[in-house]
C-alpha positions as a Markdown table, in Angstrom:
| # | Residue | x | y | z |
|---|---|---|---|---|
| 1 | Met | -7.3 | 119.7 | -94.6 |
| 2 | Leu | -7.2 | 121.3 | -98.0 |
| 3 | Leu | -4.2 | 123.4 | -99.1 |
| 4 | Pro | -6.1 | 126.7 | -99.4 |
| 5 | Glu | -7.3 | 126.2 | -95.8 |
| 6 | Val | -3.8 | 125.6 | -94.4 |
| 7 | Phe | -2.5 | 128.5 | -96.4 |
| 8 | Leu | -5.1 | 130.8 | -94.8 |
| 9 | Ile | -4.3 | 129.5 | -91.4 |
| 10 | Ala | -0.7 | 130.5 | -92.0 |
| 11 | Met | -1.8 | 134.0 | -93.2 |
| 12 | Val | -4.0 | 134.4 | -90.1 |
| 13 | Ile | -0.9 | 133.6 | -87.9 |
| 14 | Val | 1.3 | 135.9 | -90.0 |
| 15 | Phe | -0.9 | 139.0 | -89.6 |
| 16 | Thr | -2.5 | 138.4 | -86.2 |
| 17 | Leu | 0.4 | 137.5 | -83.9 |
| 18 | Pro | 2.8 | 140.4 | -84.6 |
| 19 | Tyr | -0.1 | 142.9 | -84.5 |
| 20 | Leu | -1.3 | 141.7 | -81.1 |
| 21 | Ile | 2.2 | 141.7 | -79.6 |
| 22 | Trp | 2.9 | 145.2 | -81.0 |
| 23 | Arg | -0.5 | 146.6 | -79.8 |
| 24 | Leu | -0.9 | 144.9 | -76.4 |
| 25 | Ala | 2.8 | 145.1 | -75.4 |
| 26 | Lys | 3.0 | 148.7 | -76.7 |
| 27 | Thr | 6.4 | 148.2 | -78.2 |
| 28 | Asp | 6.3 | 151.1 | -80.7 |
| 29 | Tyr | 8.9 | 153.2 | -79.0 |
| 30 | Tyr | 11.7 | 150.6 | -79.3 |
| 31 | Ala | 10.2 | 148.1 | -81.8 |
| 32 | Pro | 7.9 | 149.5 | -84.5 |
| 33 | Leu | 5.4 | 147.0 | -86.0 |
| 34 | Val | 7.8 | 146.2 | -88.8 |
| 35 | Val | 10.5 | 145.1 | -86.4 |
| 36 | Val | 8.0 | 143.0 | -84.4 |
| 37 | Gln | 6.9 | 141.3 | -87.6 |
| 38 | Ile | 10.5 | 140.4 | -88.4 |
| 39 | Ile | 11.1 | 139.0 | -84.9 |
| 40 | Val | 7.8 | 137.0 | -85.0 |
| 41 | Gly | 9.0 | 135.7 | -88.4 |
| 42 | Ile | 12.1 | 134.3 | -86.7 |
| 43 | Leu | 10.0 | 132.8 | -83.9 |
| 44 | Leu | 7.8 | 131.1 | -86.4 |
| 45 | Gly | 10.8 | 129.6 | -88.2 |
| 46 | Pro | 12.4 | 126.2 | -87.9 |
| 47 | Gly | 14.8 | 127.4 | -85.2 |
| 48 | Val | 12.1 | 128.1 | -82.6 |
| 49 | Leu | 8.6 | 126.9 | -83.5 |
| 50 | Gly | 10.0 | 124.1 | -85.7 |
| 51 | Lys | 11.9 | 122.7 | -82.8 |
| 52 | Ala | 9.3 | 123.3 | -80.1 |
| 53 | Phe | 6.3 | 122.0 | -82.0 |
| 54 | Pro | 7.7 | 120.0 | -85.0 |
| 55 | Asp | 4.4 | 118.4 | -85.9 |
| 56 | Tyr | 2.4 | 121.7 | -85.9 |
| 57 | Tyr | 5.2 | 123.4 | -87.8 |
| 58 | Gln | 5.2 | 120.7 | -90.5 |
| 59 | Phe | 1.4 | 120.9 | -90.8 |
| 60 | Val | 1.1 | 124.7 | -91.2 |
| 61 | Phe | 4.3 | 125.5 | -93.0 |
| 62 | Asn | 4.5 | 122.5 | -95.2 |
| 63 | Pro | 6.5 | 122.8 | -98.5 |
| 64 | Lys | 3.4 | 123.7 | -100.6 |
| 65 | Val | 2.3 | 126.4 | -98.3 |
| 66 | Val | 5.9 | 127.8 | -98.0 |
| 67 | Leu | 6.1 | 127.9 | -101.9 |
| 68 | Met | 2.9 | 129.9 | -102.0 |
| 69 | Leu | 4.1 | 132.3 | -99.3 |
| 70 | Asn | 7.5 | 132.7 | -101.0 |
| 71 | Gly | 5.8 | 133.8 | -104.2 |
| 72 | Ile | 3.9 | 136.5 | -102.4 |
| 73 | Ala | 7.1 | 137.5 | -100.5 |
| 74 | Met | 9.1 | 137.7 | -103.7 |
| 75 | Trp | 6.7 | 140.2 | -105.4 |
| 76 | Ala | 6.2 | 142.1 | -102.1 |
| 77 | Val | 9.9 | 142.7 | -101.6 |
| 78 | Met | 10.4 | 143.6 | -105.3 |
| 79 | Met | 7.7 | 146.3 | -104.9 |
| 80 | Phe | 9.3 | 147.6 | -101.7 |
| 81 | Val | 12.8 | 147.8 | -103.3 |
| 82 | Phe | 11.3 | 149.5 | -106.3 |
| 83 | Val | 9.7 | 152.2 | -104.1 |
| 84 | Ala | 13.1 | 152.6 | -102.3 |
| 85 | Gly | 14.7 | 153.3 | -105.7 |
| 86 | Val | 12.0 | 155.8 | -106.6 |
| 87 | Glu | 12.5 | 157.7 | -103.4 |
| 88 | Leu | 16.2 | 158.4 | -104.2 |
| 89 | Asp | 16.6 | 162.2 | -104.7 |
| 90 | Leu | 19.8 | 162.7 | -106.6 |
| 91 | Val | 19.0 | 166.3 | -107.6 |
| 92 | Lys | 19.3 | 167.5 | -104.0 |
| 93 | Ala | 22.4 | 165.3 | -103.5 |
| 94 | Trp | 24.0 | 167.1 | -106.4 |
| 95 | Arg | 23.0 | 170.5 | -105.1 |
| 96 | Tyr | 24.8 | 169.8 | -101.8 |
| 97 | Arg | 27.4 | 167.5 | -103.4 |
| 98 | Arg | 30.4 | 168.2 | -101.3 |
| 99 | Glu | 28.6 | 167.6 | -98.0 |
| 100 | Ser | 26.6 | 164.7 | -99.4 |
| 101 | Val | 29.5 | 162.9 | -100.9 |
| 102 | Val | 31.8 | 163.3 | -98.0 |
| 103 | Thr | 29.2 | 162.2 | -95.5 |
| 104 | Ala | 27.8 | 159.3 | -97.6 |
| 105 | Ala | 31.3 | 158.0 | -98.4 |
| 106 | Leu | 32.3 | 157.9 | -94.7 |
| 107 | Ala | 28.9 | 156.7 | -93.5 |
| 108 | Leu | 29.3 | 153.7 | -95.9 |
| 109 | Gly | 33.1 | 153.2 | -96.1 |
| 110 | Met | 34.0 | 153.1 | -92.4 |
| 111 | Pro | 31.4 | 150.4 | -91.3 |
| 112 | Leu | 32.3 | 148.6 | -94.5 |
| 113 | Leu | 35.9 | 148.4 | -93.4 |
| 114 | Phe | 34.9 | 147.3 | -89.9 |
| 115 | Gly | 32.5 | 144.7 | -91.3 |
| 116 | Val | 35.2 | 143.3 | -93.6 |
| 117 | Gly | 37.3 | 142.8 | -90.6 |
| 118 | Ala | 34.5 | 140.9 | -88.9 |
| 119 | Gly | 34.0 | 138.9 | -92.1 |
| 120 | Val | 37.7 | 137.9 | -92.2 |
| 121 | Leu | 37.5 | 136.8 | -88.6 |
| 122 | Met | 34.4 | 134.7 | -89.3 |
| 123 | Leu | 36.2 | 133.0 | -92.2 |
| 124 | Thr | 38.7 | 131.5 | -89.7 |
| 125 | Met | 35.8 | 129.3 | -88.5 |
| 126 | Glu | 33.8 | 126.6 | -90.3 |
| 127 | Gly | 30.1 | 127.0 | -91.0 |
| 128 | Trp | 29.8 | 130.6 | -92.2 |
| 129 | Leu | 30.9 | 130.6 | -95.8 |
| 130 | Gly | 28.3 | 129.3 | -98.3 |
| 131 | Ser | 28.9 | 126.3 | -100.6 |
| 132 | Met | 29.0 | 128.5 | -103.7 |
| 133 | Gly | 30.7 | 131.5 | -102.1 |
| 134 | Arg | 34.3 | 132.7 | -102.6 |
| 135 | Pro | 36.1 | 134.2 | -99.6 |
| 136 | Trp | 36.2 | 137.7 | -101.2 |
| 137 | Gln | 32.4 | 137.6 | -101.9 |
| 138 | Phe | 31.7 | 136.5 | -98.3 |
| 139 | Val | 33.9 | 139.2 | -96.8 |
| 140 | Leu | 32.6 | 142.0 | -99.0 |
| 141 | Gly | 29.0 | 140.8 | -98.5 |
| 142 | Val | 29.4 | 140.8 | -94.7 |
| 143 | Gly | 31.1 | 144.1 | -94.8 |
| 144 | Met | 28.4 | 145.7 | -96.9 |
| 145 | Ser | 25.7 | 144.2 | -94.6 |
| 146 | Cys | 27.3 | 146.1 | -91.7 |
| 147 | Ala | 27.3 | 149.3 | -93.8 |
| 148 | Val | 23.8 | 149.2 | -95.1 |
| 149 | Thr | 21.2 | 151.9 | -94.3 |
| 150 | Ala | 17.5 | 150.8 | -94.8 |
| 151 | Leu | 16.1 | 153.9 | -96.6 |
| 152 | Pro | 12.4 | 152.9 | -96.4 |
| 153 | Ile | 12.6 | 152.1 | -92.6 |
| 154 | Leu | 14.6 | 155.2 | -92.0 |
| 155 | Ile | 11.8 | 157.2 | -93.6 |
| 156 | Leu | 9.3 | 155.5 | -91.2 |
| 157 | Leu | 11.4 | 156.2 | -88.1 |
| 158 | Met | 12.0 | 159.9 | -89.1 |
| 159 | Glu | 8.2 | 160.2 | -89.6 |
| 160 | Lys | 7.8 | 158.9 | -86.0 |
| 161 | Leu | 10.4 | 161.4 | -84.7 |
| 162 | Glu | 8.7 | 164.2 | -86.7 |
| 163 | Ile | 11.8 | 165.2 | -88.6 |
| 164 | Leu | 11.3 | 163.7 | -92.0 |
| 165 | Arg | 10.1 | 167.0 | -93.7 |
| 166 | Gln | 12.6 | 169.1 | -91.6 |
| 167 | Pro | 16.0 | 170.1 | -93.0 |
| 168 | Ile | 17.9 | 167.5 | -91.0 |
| 169 | Gly | 15.6 | 164.8 | -92.2 |
| 170 | Gln | 16.1 | 165.8 | -95.9 |
| 171 | Arg | 19.9 | 165.9 | -95.3 |
| 172 | Ile | 19.8 | 162.4 | -93.9 |
| 173 | Leu | 17.7 | 161.2 | -96.9 |
| 174 | Arg | 20.4 | 162.6 | -99.2 |
| 175 | Tyr | 23.2 | 160.6 | -97.5 |
| 176 | Ala | 21.1 | 157.4 | -97.4 |
| 177 | Ser | 20.1 | 157.8 | -101.1 |
| 178 | Leu | 23.8 | 158.0 | -102.2 |
| 179 | Asp | 24.6 | 155.0 | -100.0 |
| 180 | Asp | 21.7 | 153.0 | -101.5 |
| 181 | Ile | 23.2 | 153.3 | -105.0 |
| 182 | Ala | 26.6 | 152.1 | -103.7 |
| 183 | Ile | 24.9 | 149.2 | -101.8 |
| 184 | Trp | 23.2 | 147.8 | -104.9 |
| 185 | Gly | 26.4 | 148.5 | -107.0 |
| 186 | Val | 28.4 | 146.4 | -104.6 |
| 187 | Leu | 25.8 | 143.7 | -104.7 |
| 188 | Ala | 26.0 | 143.6 | -108.5 |
| 189 | Leu | 29.8 | 143.3 | -108.1 |
| 190 | Ile | 29.5 | 140.4 | -105.7 |
| 191 | Leu | 27.1 | 138.6 | -108.0 |
| 192 | Leu | 29.2 | 139.2 | -111.1 |
| 193 | Asp | 29.6 | 135.8 | -112.8 |
| 194 | Trp | 32.4 | 135.7 | -115.3 |
| 195 | Asp | 30.8 | 132.6 | -116.9 |
| 196 | Arg | 27.8 | 134.9 | -117.7 |
| 197 | Val | 29.6 | 138.2 | -118.0 |
| 198 | Gly | 28.4 | 138.5 | -121.6 |
| 199 | Arg | 24.8 | 138.1 | -120.6 |
| 200 | Gln | 25.2 | 140.6 | -117.8 |
| 201 | Gly | 26.8 | 143.1 | -120.1 |
| 202 | Phe | 23.9 | 142.6 | -122.5 |
| 203 | Phe | 21.5 | 143.3 | -119.6 |
| 204 | Leu | 23.2 | 146.5 | -118.6 |
| 205 | Ala | 23.4 | 147.8 | -122.1 |
| 206 | Gly | 19.8 | 146.8 | -122.8 |
| 207 | Phe | 18.7 | 148.4 | -119.5 |
| 208 | Ala | 20.3 | 151.7 | -120.4 |
| 209 | Leu | 18.5 | 151.8 | -123.8 |
| 210 | Ala | 15.2 | 150.5 | -122.4 |
| 211 | Gly | 15.4 | 153.0 | -119.5 |
| 212 | Trp | 15.7 | 155.9 | -121.9 |
| 213 | Phe | 12.6 | 154.8 | -123.8 |
| 214 | Tyr | 10.8 | 154.1 | -120.5 |
| 215 | Arg | 11.5 | 157.6 | -119.2 |
| 216 | Lys | 10.3 | 159.2 | -122.4 |
| 217 | Leu | 7.1 | 157.2 | -122.3 |
| 218 | Met | 6.4 | 158.0 | -118.6 |
| 219 | Gln | 6.8 | 161.7 | -119.3 |
| 220 | Arg | 4.2 | 161.6 | -122.1 |
| 221 | Ile | 1.4 | 159.4 | -120.7 |
| 222 | Pro | -1.2 | 160.6 | -118.2 |
| 223 | Gln | -0.6 | 160.0 | -114.5 |
| 224 | Glu | -3.3 | 157.4 | -114.2 |
| 225 | Asp | -1.4 | 155.2 | -116.7 |
| 226 | Arg | 2.0 | 155.7 | -115.0 |
| 227 | Trp | 1.3 | 153.4 | -112.1 |
| 228 | Tyr | 0.4 | 150.4 | -114.3 |
| 229 | Thr | 3.3 | 151.1 | -116.7 |
| 230 | Cys | 5.8 | 151.2 | -113.8 |
| 231 | Ile | 4.6 | 147.8 | -112.5 |
| 232 | Ile | 5.1 | 146.3 | -115.9 |
| 233 | Trp | 8.5 | 147.9 | -116.0 |
| 234 | Leu | 9.4 | 146.5 | -112.6 |
| 235 | Ala | 8.5 | 142.9 | -113.7 |
| 236 | Ile | 10.5 | 143.2 | -116.9 |
| 237 | Cys | 13.6 | 144.6 | -115.1 |
| 238 | Gly | 13.4 | 142.0 | -112.3 |
| 239 | Phe | 13.1 | 139.1 | -114.9 |
| 240 | Ser | 16.0 | 140.5 | -117.0 |
| 241 | Ala | 18.3 | 141.0 | -114.1 |
| 242 | Asp | 17.7 | 137.5 | -112.8 |
| 243 | Trp | 18.1 | 136.1 | -116.3 |
| 244 | Ala | 21.5 | 137.8 | -116.4 |
| 245 | Gly | 22.5 | 136.3 | -113.1 |
| 246 | Leu | 22.4 | 139.6 | -111.1 |
| 247 | His | 19.2 | 138.7 | -109.1 |
| 248 | Tyr | 15.8 | 140.2 | -109.5 |
| 249 | Met | 16.4 | 142.5 | -106.5 |
| 250 | Val | 19.1 | 144.4 | -108.5 |
| 251 | Gly | 16.6 | 144.7 | -111.3 |
| 252 | Ala | 13.9 | 146.0 | -109.0 |
| 253 | Phe | 16.1 | 148.7 | -107.5 |
| 254 | Leu | 17.3 | 149.8 | -111.0 |
| 255 | Ala | 13.7 | 149.9 | -112.2 |
| 256 | Gly | 12.9 | 152.3 | -109.3 |
| 257 | Ala | 16.1 | 154.4 | -109.6 |
| 258 | Val | 15.3 | 155.5 | -113.2 |
| 259 | Thr | 11.7 | 156.4 | -112.1 |
| 260 | Asp | 11.3 | 160.0 | -111.0 |
| 261 | Gln | 9.4 | 160.6 | -107.8 |
| 262 | Asp | 8.0 | 163.8 | -109.3 |
| 263 | Trp | 5.9 | 161.7 | -111.7 |
| 264 | Phe | 3.7 | 160.7 | -108.8 |
| 265 | Gln | 2.1 | 162.6 | -106.0 |
| 266 | Gln | 4.1 | 162.3 | -102.8 |
| 267 | Glu | 1.1 | 161.3 | -100.7 |
| 268 | His | 0.4 | 158.4 | -103.1 |
| 269 | Met | 4.0 | 157.2 | -102.8 |
| 270 | Asp | 3.7 | 157.3 | -99.0 |
| 271 | Leu | 0.5 | 155.4 | -99.1 |
| 272 | Leu | 1.9 | 152.8 | -101.4 |
| 273 | Arg | 4.8 | 152.2 | -99.0 |
| 274 | Lys | 2.5 | 151.9 | -96.0 |
| 275 | His | 0.1 | 149.6 | -97.8 |
| 276 | Leu | 2.9 | 147.3 | -98.8 |
| 277 | Leu | 4.0 | 147.2 | -95.2 |
| 278 | Leu | 0.4 | 146.4 | -94.2 |
| 279 | Thr | -0.7 | 143.9 | -96.8 |
| 280 | Val | 2.2 | 141.9 | -98.2 |
| 281 | Met | 5.5 | 142.6 | -96.5 |
| 282 | Pro | 4.6 | 140.6 | -93.3 |
| 283 | Val | 4.6 | 137.5 | -95.6 |
| 284 | Phe | 8.2 | 138.4 | -96.6 |
| 285 | Phe | 9.1 | 138.7 | -92.9 |
| 286 | Leu | 7.7 | 135.2 | -92.3 |
| 287 | Ser | 9.6 | 133.7 | -95.3 |
| 288 | Thr | 12.7 | 135.4 | -93.9 |
| 289 | Gly | 12.1 | 133.8 | -90.5 |
| 290 | Leu | 11.8 | 130.4 | -92.2 |
| 291 | Arg | 15.4 | 130.7 | -93.4 |
| 292 | Thr | 16.9 | 131.2 | -89.9 |
| 293 | Asp | 19.1 | 128.4 | -88.6 |
| 294 | Trp | 21.2 | 127.7 | -85.5 |
| 295 | Gln | 23.1 | 124.6 | -86.5 |
| 296 | Val | 26.6 | 126.1 | -86.0 |
| 297 | Gly | 25.5 | 126.3 | -82.4 |
| 298 | Gly | 23.0 | 128.8 | -80.8 |
| 299 | Leu | 25.7 | 130.5 | -78.8 |
| 300 | Met | 28.1 | 131.0 | -81.7 |
| 301 | Val | 25.3 | 132.5 | -83.8 |
| 302 | Phe | 24.7 | 135.1 | -81.1 |
| 303 | Val | 28.5 | 135.7 | -80.7 |
| 304 | Ala | 28.7 | 136.3 | -84.4 |
| 305 | Ala | 25.7 | 138.7 | -84.3 |
| 306 | Gly | 27.3 | 140.6 | -81.4 |
| 307 | Leu | 30.6 | 140.9 | -83.4 |
| 308 | Leu | 28.7 | 142.2 | -86.5 |
| 309 | Leu | 26.6 | 144.6 | -84.4 |
| 310 | Leu | 29.8 | 146.0 | -82.8 |
| 311 | Ala | 31.4 | 146.4 | -86.3 |
| 312 | Ser | 28.3 | 148.1 | -87.7 |
| 313 | Val | 27.6 | 150.6 | -84.9 |
| 314 | Ala | 31.2 | 151.5 | -84.2 |
| 315 | Gly | 32.0 | 151.8 | -87.9 |
| 316 | Lys | 29.0 | 154.0 | -88.6 |
| 317 | Leu | 29.5 | 156.3 | -85.7 |
| 318 | Ala | 33.3 | 156.6 | -86.4 |
| 319 | Gly | 32.6 | 157.5 | -90.1 |
| 320 | Leu | 30.0 | 160.1 | -89.2 |
| 321 | His | 32.3 | 161.7 | -86.5 |
| 322 | Val | 35.1 | 162.0 | -89.1 |
| 323 | Ala | 32.6 | 163.6 | -91.5 |
| 324 | Gly | 31.4 | 166.0 | -88.8 |
| 325 | Trp | 35.1 | 167.0 | -88.2 |
| 326 | Ile | 35.7 | 167.6 | -91.9 |
| 327 | Leu | 32.4 | 169.6 | -92.4 |
| 328 | Arg | 32.6 | 171.4 | -89.0 |
| 329 | Trp | 29.3 | 170.1 | -87.7 |
| 330 | Gln | 28.0 | 171.1 | -84.3 |
| 331 | Arg | 28.7 | 169.0 | -81.2 |
| 332 | Gly | 26.3 | 166.0 | -81.1 |
| 333 | Glu | 25.2 | 166.3 | -84.7 |
| 334 | Ala | 27.4 | 163.4 | -86.0 |
| 335 | Ser | 26.0 | 161.1 | -83.2 |
| 336 | Ile | 22.3 | 161.8 | -84.2 |
| 337 | Ile | 22.9 | 161.3 | -87.9 |
| 338 | Gly | 25.1 | 158.3 | -87.3 |
| 339 | Trp | 22.4 | 156.5 | -85.2 |
| 340 | Leu | 19.7 | 157.3 | -87.7 |
| 341 | Leu | 21.8 | 156.0 | -90.6 |
| 342 | Gln | 22.4 | 152.9 | -88.4 |
| 343 | Thr | 18.8 | 151.7 | -89.2 |
| 344 | Lys | 19.2 | 148.4 | -91.1 |
| 345 | Ala | 16.1 | 146.2 | -91.0 |
| 346 | Leu | 14.6 | 145.3 | -94.4 |
| 347 | Ile | 17.2 | 146.5 | -96.9 |
| 348 | Met | 20.0 | 144.6 | -95.0 |
| 349 | Ile | 17.7 | 141.6 | -94.7 |
| 350 | Ile | 16.9 | 141.8 | -98.4 |
| 351 | Phe | 20.6 | 142.1 | -99.1 |
| 352 | Ala | 21.4 | 139.1 | -97.0 |
| 353 | Asn | 18.5 | 137.1 | -98.6 |
| 354 | Val | 20.2 | 137.6 | -102.0 |
| 355 | Leu | 23.6 | 136.4 | -100.6 |
| 356 | Leu | 21.8 | 133.3 | -99.1 |
| 357 | Asp | 19.9 | 132.6 | -102.4 |
| 358 | Lys | 23.3 | 132.6 | -104.2 |
| 359 | Gln | 24.8 | 130.4 | -101.4 |
| 360 | Ile | 27.5 | 132.9 | -100.7 |
| 361 | Ile | 26.6 | 132.7 | -97.0 |
| 362 | Thr | 25.1 | 129.9 | -94.9 |
| 363 | Asn | 21.8 | 129.9 | -93.0 |
| 364 | Glu | 23.7 | 130.5 | -89.8 |
| 365 | Thr | 25.5 | 133.6 | -91.2 |
| 366 | Phe | 22.1 | 134.8 | -92.4 |
| 367 | Thr | 20.7 | 134.3 | -88.9 |
| 368 | Ala | 23.5 | 136.3 | -87.3 |
| 369 | Leu | 23.1 | 139.1 | -89.9 |
| 370 | Leu | 19.3 | 139.1 | -89.2 |
| 371 | Leu | 19.8 | 139.4 | -85.4 |
| 372 | Met | 22.3 | 142.2 | -86.0 |
| 373 | Ala | 19.8 | 144.1 | -88.2 |
| 374 | Ile | 17.0 | 143.8 | -85.7 |
| 375 | Val | 19.0 | 145.0 | -82.7 |
| 376 | Ser | 20.6 | 147.9 | -84.6 |
| 377 | Thr | 17.2 | 149.1 | -85.8 |
| 378 | Met | 15.6 | 148.7 | -82.3 |
| 379 | Leu | 18.3 | 150.9 | -80.8 |
| 380 | Thr | 17.6 | 153.8 | -83.2 |
| 381 | Val | 14.6 | 155.6 | -81.7 |
| 382 | Pro | 15.5 | 155.1 | -78.0 |
| 383 | Val | 19.0 | 156.5 | -78.6 |
| 384 | Val | 18.1 | 159.4 | -80.9 |
| 385 | Thr | 15.0 | 160.7 | -79.1 |
| 386 | Pro | 16.8 | 162.2 | -76.1 |
| 387 | Lys | 19.6 | 163.5 | -78.3 |
| 388 | Leu | 17.1 | 165.4 | -80.5 |
| 389 | Ala | 15.4 | 166.8 | -77.4 |
| 390 | Arg | 18.7 | 168.3 | -76.2 |
| 391 | Leu | 19.7 | 169.6 | -79.6 |
| 392 | Lys | 16.5 | 170.9 | -81.2 |
| 393 | Glu | 18.2 | 173.6 | -83.2 |
| 394 | Leu | 19.9 | 170.9 | -85.3 |
| 395 | Ile | 16.5 | 169.9 | -86.8 |
| 396 | Phe | 16.4 | 173.1 | -88.8 |
| 397 | Arg | 20.0 | 173.1 | -90.2 |
| 398 | Ala | 19.8 | 172.6 | -94.0 |
| 399 | Asp | 23.5 | 171.8 | -94.5 |
């Protein structure tokens, strides 16, 4: 069979199977379509489909088809991270800076500490540290994976809960926005290569200068030209960051972070995010599933995932309860915000993909992190929905 035909068979599987499961099984309450797509990506990977039907797996997902899928996945996730960067609202974060900084710091710092502890424990066993990773990179990477909040998926879930445009939704977006900056800053630190520090310094200096010119240009050109210009800007930033050794994902986020959301209509940004999830992100989920591995031992991978989930959930809730005590929140408020900020799928998976690309973690560690991200995200809506029903007045609190 010709390569284009096999590629299209793979695309049919990628788009059909998750949709049918999501629609027929009516999983939307505990597993939105995006979560089902990630799970199906794992099932289609070498750890499940590859072992159950090796001949079929090698036929459909042969190296040439995988290379084509990876190209689509790379651009899809760059676009998605770019949109996440655009959606940062630092103006509102500054307006409510005490509350925002205290909450964001504890929401990130506490699960980071818990995750670092889990990472140290994992280092005592073989098979988790990547061939090119140093222990401090591994521990910090695992810790940050436990602390991550997936801003784009958080937006989708808050839309489902009908609180996105309410005061509590805007508050949570402020906290997640500040944490997003810290997440990508820590990733840049982990990827810092002292052999290429000159190149990386050149990139950061060049980005600052180019970003200034880019912002001036975007303010002067008509809106219909801004979309095309920002796509060119994204490609340039992604290439430059990767050339410097910081990974194209760091470049994609920076490209979005210096792009003002006010330059575009809000409904257009919402549509772009939804269209990316519809048209190309399922390919990224598949390519993510193709990276899963269980060679350390299936049981140990699940044990590691459980440890990471415990560190992530306990750390996030502990951090938010401390923030609530400092800021004198109402009873139950910290729990609602903590569970919503617990949403991890996508950004954590992207974060872990970068660590895997740089061989800081192994495929087995990546699989454990992936399982943790899926479960933590699936818990969000079922846990938060009854809490919001009991405490409806919190929805309208602005600070």
